[in-house]
N, C-alpha and C positions, 0 to 999 in steps of 0.2 A: 815278514816282509820279503818280497821277491829278491833274488840275488841281484837283479839289475838295480833295484833301489838301494840295496845295501852298498853296492859299489858307488853309486851316485852320491850317496850321503858321505861316504868316506872321502871321496875326492873333493866334494864341496867343502867339507869341514877343514880339510888340509889346505885347500885353495884359500879360504878365508883367513885361516891362521897365518899362512905365509904372506898374504897380501897386506892385512892391516892389524893382525894380532888381536889385541883386546880393545882397540879403539871402537867408538860408536860410529857405525858406518853411515853417517849423516850425508845424504846426497850421493852415496856410492853405488846405488842399486844398478844403474845401467852399466857402469864400469866393471861391475862384478858379473852381471848376467851375460853380457856380451861375450867375454872370453870363455865363460863356462858353456855358453851355447855353441860356440865354435868347437870346443872339445867334444861335446856330446854329438854334434853333427859328424865329426870325423870318426867318432865311435859308432856311428849309425844308430844312435838312440833317438827315437822320434820325440819331438818336443817343439815348443815355440816360446819365444819371448813374448810375454803378455804385457800389454801396455794398459795401465790403469791409474787409479788414484786412491788415496786414503787420507785420513786426517792425522795431523801431527800438531800438537799444541793448539788444538782447536782451529787449525788452518788446513784447508784441503790442498794436498800436494800431489804431484805426479809420482807414480811408483811403477817399478818394473819387477816382474818375477818370471819364473820359468814354469810352464804348464806341460805335463807329460802325457796326459790322456784325457778322455772325455769323462772320466770318473772323478775329476776334481783334484788329482794329485799334483801338487805344486812343489817347487823348490824356491825358497826365498833366502838368499845369502846375505840380505841386509835387513832382516826383520828387527834386529835390536834397535834400530833407529826409532821404531815405534813403541817398543817396550823393552827396556833394558834388562828385564827379568827373563826374557826369552833366551834360549840357546843361540849360539852364533848363527846357526843354520836351521831353518825349518823345512822338513820334508814330510808331507802328509796331505790329508784332505783339507782343502782351503776352508771348508765349513766347520772343521772340527778343532779349530784353534781360535782363541778369543781375540787374537790380533788379526789373523788373516781373514777371518770371516767378515771383517769390516772393509776388506778391499773391494773395489768396484772396477770391473773390467770395462774398458772403453770399447764399445761394440762397433768399431770401425774396421775397415780392412787393414790389417797390420802391414800388408805389402805396400800400402800407400803411405802409412805413417812412418814406417821404419826409416826410409831415406832421409826424412826430415830430422829424425832423432840422431841418425848417424852423422848428418852434417853438423849438427850442434856439437856432438861429441868430438868429431874430427877437427872442427874449426879451432877448438881450444888447443889441441896438440900442434896444429899447423900455425898457431898464433896469428890467425888471419885478422887483419886490422879492421875489417868491416863489422866484426861482431861486437856485441856489448861486452866489454871486459868485466871480469869478476875482480874482487879485491885481490891484490897481488899475492898475499899469503895463501888465499884459497886456491888461486890458479896454480901456484907451485905445489900445493898439497895434492890437488887433483891430477896434475901431470905426473907427479911422483907415484901416486896410487896406480895410474894406468900403466906406467912403465913397470912397476912391480908386478902387476897382474900379468903383463905380457911375458915376463920372465917365468912366472909360475906356469902359465899356459905352455910355453915352449918346453919347459921341463917335462910336463906330462906328455906332450907330443913326442918327445924323444923316448920317454919311459915306455910308452905304449906303442912305439914304432909306427907313428902316424905321419911321419914327414912326407912320404910319397903321396898320401892322400891330401895333405895340406897343399902341396904344390899344384894339385888339380882342383882346388877349392877356391872359387872366386870369393865366396863368403869369408873364408879364412884369410886369404891374402889381403882382402880389403881392410881387415882389422890391423894387420901389421904395417900397412903403408904409412899411416900417421905416426905410429910408434917409430918406424924407421926414420922418418923425418926428424923426430926429436933427437934421436941418437946422432944425427949428422950436424946438430947445432951445438957447438962446444959450450956456449954459455948456458944452455939449458941442461946439458949433461953435468956440467960443473955444479950447478945448483942442486940437481937431483942427488949427486954424490954426497952432498952435505947431509942429506937425510938417509941415504942408503949406505950399506956396506959395499965395498968394491966388488965383492963376489956376487952381489945381486945383479950385476950387469954382465954376467958371464956369457949370455947369449946375444950380446949387443951386435957383434959382427955378422952373425948368422941372420939376425933380423934385418939389418941394413941390406943384406943381399936379397932378402924376400921383397923389400921395398922396390927393388929394380925390376922385378918381374911384371910384365904388362898386365 
């Protein structure tokens, strides 16, 4: 495996472990792919978030994964939701894994679909009233997951000295704005802290500052 892919897999496995440990990542796929995509963009690794679908419990559901090239190499950090016997992260040919070879890519323009996906993701964090609310326990769980993922992402941005690139990245800053909003809502932060260690919010103040950038 190329050095690039060895590094990608190491980062993704650590990212997943720090974000949700050994839980089954049911419904986590976009919340994991999005921050990983930002990190790969800042690292100047060519890729795209792929929007598709698969079957789970005989029901067709939306799914997201990351595609790296035209040879079918993908990264799926939420593969265990479809098969609990899989490793936490799959990196390889989409056709050479019994789980991923059932994924179906939606052949639409991702640039047109992504803003709608982003809006659904951000509306939860902004707690917009016009959306259809999820069960309260699920909402808290997803908000906590996204906050945790943001902390892991910021850790890697610091570790790889990518902060200056982040400040120039509209894509990256758009991710941190809804997270910044969460951190400014004391009631949400208090609820998150019930599930997290205090140290897990070590980048809170820096992320709030990112949310101010136009």
